[in-house]
C-alpha positions as CSV (number, residue, x, y, z in Angstrom):
1,X,47.0,161.5,-62.0
2,X,45.2,158.7,-60.2
3,X,44.5,161.1,-57.3
4,X,43.0,163.7,-59.7
5,X,40.7,161.0,-61.2
6,X,39.6,160.0,-57.7
7,X,38.8,163.6,-56.8
8,X,36.9,164.2,-60.1
9,X,35.0,161.0,-59.7
10,X,34.0,161.9,-56.1
11,X,33.0,165.5,-57.2
12,X,30.8,164.1,-60.1
13,X,29.3,161.6,-57.7
14,X,28.4,164.5,-55.3
15,X,26.9,166.5,-58.1
16,X,24.9,163.5,-59.3
17,X,23.7,163.0,-55.8
18,X,22.7,166.6,-55.5
19,X,20.7,166.5,-58.7
20,X,19.0,163.3,-57.6
21,X,18.2,164.9,-54.2
22,X,16.7,167.9,-55.9
23,X,14.7,165.8,-58.3
24,X,13.4,163.8,-55.4
25,X,12.5,167.0,-53.6
26,X,10.4,168.3,-56.5
27,X,6.7,168.2,-55.8
28,X,3.6,168.3,-57.8
29,X,-0.1,167.9,-57.3
30,X,-2.0,165.0,-58.9
31,X,-3.3,165.5,-62.4
32,X,-6.9,166.6,-62.6
33,X,-8.9,166.0,-65.7
34,X,-10.8,168.8,-67.4
35,X,-12.7,168.8,-70.6
36,X,-10.2,167.4,-73.2
37,X,-7.4,168.5,-71.0
38,X,-5.7,167.9,-67.7
39,X,-4.1,170.2,-65.1
40,X,-1.7,170.1,-62.2
41,X,0.5,172.3,-60.0
42,X,4.3,171.9,-60.0
43,X,6.2,173.1,-57.1
44,X,8.6,175.8,-55.9
45,X,8.5,177.7,-52.6
46,X,7.8,181.1,-54.0
47,X,7.2,180.2,-57.7
48,X,4.9,177.5,-58.8
49,X,3.5,176.5,-62.2
50,X,0.0,175.7,-63.4
51,X,0.6,173.0,-66.0
52,X,-2.1,172.4,-68.7
53,X,-1.9,169.5,-71.1
54,X,-4.0,169.5,-74.3
55,X,-4.5,166.7,-76.9
56,X,-3.6,167.2,-80.5
57,X,-5.8,169.7,-82.3
58,X,-7.0,171.5,-79.1
59,X,-6.0,174.9,-77.8
60,X,-6.5,177.1,-74.7
61,X,-6.5,180.9,-74.4
62,X,-4.1,183.7,-73.4
63,X,-5.2,186.4,-70.9
64,X,-6.6,188.2,-74.0
65,X,-8.2,185.6,-76.2
66,X,-8.3,187.5,-79.5
67,X,-11.0,188.7,-81.8
68,X,-12.9,185.5,-82.5
69,X,-13.9,185.0,-78.8
70,X,-12.6,182.6,-76.2
71,X,-12.4,182.2,-72.4
72,X,-9.3,183.6,-70.7
73,X,-8.2,181.7,-67.6
74,X,-9.6,182.7,-64.2
75,X,-8.1,181.8,-60.8
76,X,-9.6,181.5,-57.3
77,X,-7.0,181.2,-54.5
78,X,-9.4,182.0,-51.7
79,X,-9.1,178.6,-50.0
80,X,-5.3,178.8,-49.6
81,X,-3.5,179.2,-46.3
82,X,-0.5,181.4,-45.5
83,X,-0.8,183.0,-49.0
84,X,-0.6,186.8,-49.1
85,X,-0.5,187.4,-52.8
86,X,-0.1,185.8,-56.3
87,X,1.1,187.1,-59.6
88,X,0.3,185.1,-62.8
89,X,3.0,185.1,-65.5
90,X,2.0,184.3,-69.1
91,X,4.4,182.7,-71.5
92,X,4.5,184.1,-75.1
93,X,1.3,183.2,-76.9
94,X,0.6,182.4,-80.5
95,X,-2.0,183.6,-82.9
96,X,-4.4,181.0,-84.4
97,X,-6.4,181.8,-87.5
98,X,-9.4,179.9,-88.8
99,X,-12.8,180.6,-90.5
100,X,-14.2,182.2,-87.3
101,X,-11.2,184.7,-87.0
102,X,-8.1,185.1,-85.0
103,X,-7.6,183.8,-81.4
104,X,-4.5,184.0,-79.2
105,X,-3.3,181.2,-76.9
106,X,-1.5,177.9,-76.6
107,X,-1.4,174.3,-77.9
108,X,0.2,171.2,-76.5
109,X,1.6,171.6,-73.0
110,X,1.8,175.0,-71.3
111,X,3.1,176.1,-67.9
112,X,1.8,179.3,-66.3
113,X,4.3,180.4,-63.6
114,X,2.8,182.0,-60.5
115,X,4.8,184.1,-58.1
116,X,3.6,183.5,-54.5
117,X,4.2,185.6,-51.4
118,X,3.7,183.9,-48.1
119,X,2.2,185.6,-45.1
120,X,4.8,183.9,-42.9
121,X,7.9,182.8,-45.0
122,X,8.9,180.4,-42.3
123,X,5.7,178.3,-42.7
124,X,4.4,176.2,-45.6
125,X,2.0,177.7,-48.2
126,X,-1.1,175.5,-48.6
127,X,-2.3,176.2,-52.1
128,X,-5.9,175.6,-53.0
129,X,-6.7,176.7,-56.5
130,X,-9.9,176.7,-58.5
131,X,-9.1,177.4,-62.2
132,X,-11.6,178.0,-65.0
133,X,-10.3,178.0,-68.5
134,X,-11.5,177.5,-72.1
135,X,-10.5,174.7,-74.5
136,X,-11.3,174.7,-78.1
137,X,-11.1,172.4,-81.1
138,X,-14.0,173.6,-83.2
139,X,-15.9,175.6,-80.6
140,X,-14.9,177.0,-77.2
141,X,-15.8,174.8,-74.2
142,X,-15.4,175.9,-70.5
143,X,-13.3,173.6,-68.3
144,X,-12.6,173.6,-64.6
145,X,-10.3,172.1,-62.1
146,X,-9.6,172.2,-58.3
147,X,-5.9,171.8,-57.3
148,X,-4.1,171.5,-54.0
149,X,-0.4,171.6,-53.2
150,X,1.5,172.2,-49.9
151,X,4.8,174.1,-50.4
152,X,7.3,173.8,-47.5
153,X,9.9,176.7,-47.4
154,X,12.8,176.0,-49.6
155,X,11.0,173.8,-52.1
156,X,13.1,173.7,-55.3
157,X,11.7,174.6,-58.7
158,X,11.2,171.8,-61.2
159,X,13.1,171.9,-64.6
160,X,9.7,172.4,-66.3
161,X,9.2,175.6,-64.2
162,X,12.7,176.9,-64.9
163,X,12.1,176.3,-68.6
164,X,8.7,178.0,-68.5
165,X,10.3,181.2,-67.0
166,X,12.5,181.5,-70.1
167,X,9.3,181.9,-72.2
168,X,7.9,184.9,-70.3
169,X,8.1,188.1,-72.3
170,X,10.8,190.3,-70.8
171,X,10.5,194.1,-70.2
172,X,13.0,196.3,-71.9
173,X,15.3,196.6,-68.8
174,X,15.5,192.8,-68.6
175,X,15.7,192.0,-72.4
176,X,17.7,189.0,-73.4
177,X,20.0,188.8,-76.4
178,X,17.5,187.2,-78.8
179,X,14.4,189.0,-77.6
180,X,12.6,191.3,-80.1
181,X,13.2,195.1,-79.5
182,X,10.3,197.5,-79.7
183,X,12.1,200.4,-81.3
184,X,9.2,202.9,-81.7
185,X,5.5,203.1,-80.8
186,X,3.4,205.9,-82.4
187,X,-0.3,206.6,-82.2
188,X,-2.6,208.7,-84.3
189,X,-6.0,208.9,-82.5
190,X,-7.8,211.4,-84.7
191,X,-8.6,211.7,-88.4
192,X,-10.3,209.2,-90.7
193,X,-8.0,206.3,-89.8
194,X,-6.8,206.3,-86.2
195,X,-4.1,203.7,-85.5
196,X,-1.1,202.6,-83.5
197,X,2.2,201.6,-85.2
198,X,4.9,199.4,-83.7
199,X,8.4,199.3,-85.2
200,X,10.2,196.1,-84.1
201,X,13.8,195.0,-84.5
202,X,14.6,191.3,-84.6
203,X,18.1,190.4,-83.4
204,X,19.9,187.3,-84.5
205,X,17.8,186.6,-87.6
206,X,14.6,185.7,-85.8
207,X,11.5,184.8,-87.9
208,X,7.8,184.2,-87.4
209,X,7.3,187.4,-85.5
210,X,3.9,188.5,-84.2
211,X,2.6,191.3,-81.9
212,X,-0.3,191.8,-79.5
213,X,-1.6,195.0,-77.9
214,X,-3.7,195.1,-74.8
215,X,-5.5,197.9,-72.9
216,X,-6.5,197.8,-69.2
217,X,-10.0,197.4,-67.8
218,X,-11.1,195.2,-70.7
219,X,-11.1,198.0,-73.3
220,X,-11.1,196.4,-76.7
221,X,-8.0,196.8,-79.0
222,X,-7.9,194.9,-82.3
223,X,-5.0,192.6,-83.1
224,X,-2.1,194.2,-84.9
225,X,-1.3,193.4,-88.5
226,X,2.1,193.3,-90.1
227,X,2.4,196.1,-92.6
228,X,6.1,195.9,-93.6
229,X,9.2,193.7,-93.3
230,X,12.5,194.9,-94.7
231,X,13.9,191.4,-94.7
232,X,16.8,192.6,-92.5
233,X,15.2,192.4,-89.1
234,X,13.0,195.5,-89.0
235,X,9.2,194.8,-89.0
236,X,6.3,197.2,-88.6
237,X,2.8,196.3,-87.2
238,X,-0.3,198.5,-87.3
239,X,-3.4,198.4,-85.0
240,X,-6.4,199.8,-86.9
241,X,-8.5,201.8,-84.4
242,X,-11.1,202.9,-86.9
243,X,-13.8,200.2,-86.2
244,X,-15.5,199.2,-83.0
245,X,-12.9,200.9,-80.8
246,X,-13.8,203.3,-78.0
247,X,-10.9,205.7,-78.5
248,X,-11.9,208.1,-75.7
249,X,-11.7,205.1,-73.3
250,X,-8.2,204.4,-74.5
251,X,-6.8,207.9,-74.1
252,X,-4.6,208.3,-71.1
253,X,-4.4,204.5,-70.5
254,X,-1.1,202.5,-70.3
255,X,-1.2,199.8,-73.0
256,X,1.0,196.7,-73.2
257,X,2.7,195.5,-76.4
258,X,3.8,191.9,-76.5
259,X,6.1,190.9,-79.3
260,X,7.1,187.2,-80.0
261,X,9.4,185.5,-82.4
262,X,10.8,182.0,-82.8
263,X,13.9,183.1,-80.8
264,X,12.5,185.3,-78.0
265,X,9.8,187.4,-76.6
266,X,9.5,190.9,-75.1
267,X,6.9,193.2,-73.5
268,X,6.7,197.0,-73.6
269,X,4.3,199.3,-71.8
270,X,3.4,202.7,-73.3
271,X,0.9,205.5,-72.5
272,X,-1.7,206.4,-75.1
273,X,-2.0,210.2,-75.1
């Protein structure tokens, strides 16, 4: 019994040492202050995070800011070295409603994961990022920051970055147990009231569900509105295309539906015929 305790103690000590070593190896850039916000990079060799902190009452915007206006983030990686490509991943956003209308974005602290591909995987990536983003309390205000971070091969991800990846909407083939399920998407593009309908199933008793639909090339799509909820986990949303929508510009495009709840988030792409 004593030998078993000694072995367990040694194993736990090694695990603790490994965790401490990983924590020590985590890297981040210094915080850079923007207008009513601050920004930094958190490290990982092929996956980093853009972390934005906002004070109480302020928000920043998703890649599609919503109907009341706003500034989506823009990224300039041109000064980086050994960086072949980037892919920005957006955590599930929220809808905010006020007297000016509906916007889509984030409050508090948000981490945008970024997949990086090195030109030479054996060498460090020297990230130089210029980011432009909007912050808003009563009106939208542009903010900027310049960030730098060197990422040696094998740099571990921080816990913040691991947690941020769990908030990325998953496609149907990678859906998690609690993620909303887009059961059906239908479109009617002619007649007096053209529209798109989304039927969504909520597993596990999820609540506070919302949906967002985007088109490529900046083609405007109104925010969906919830039209029915059976109280048993089946919710329907409708996108009204009858006002201020260029329907010919939408035809043949692949749209993206993002559905979020208090327990998960998912993403579904669909062609509009």
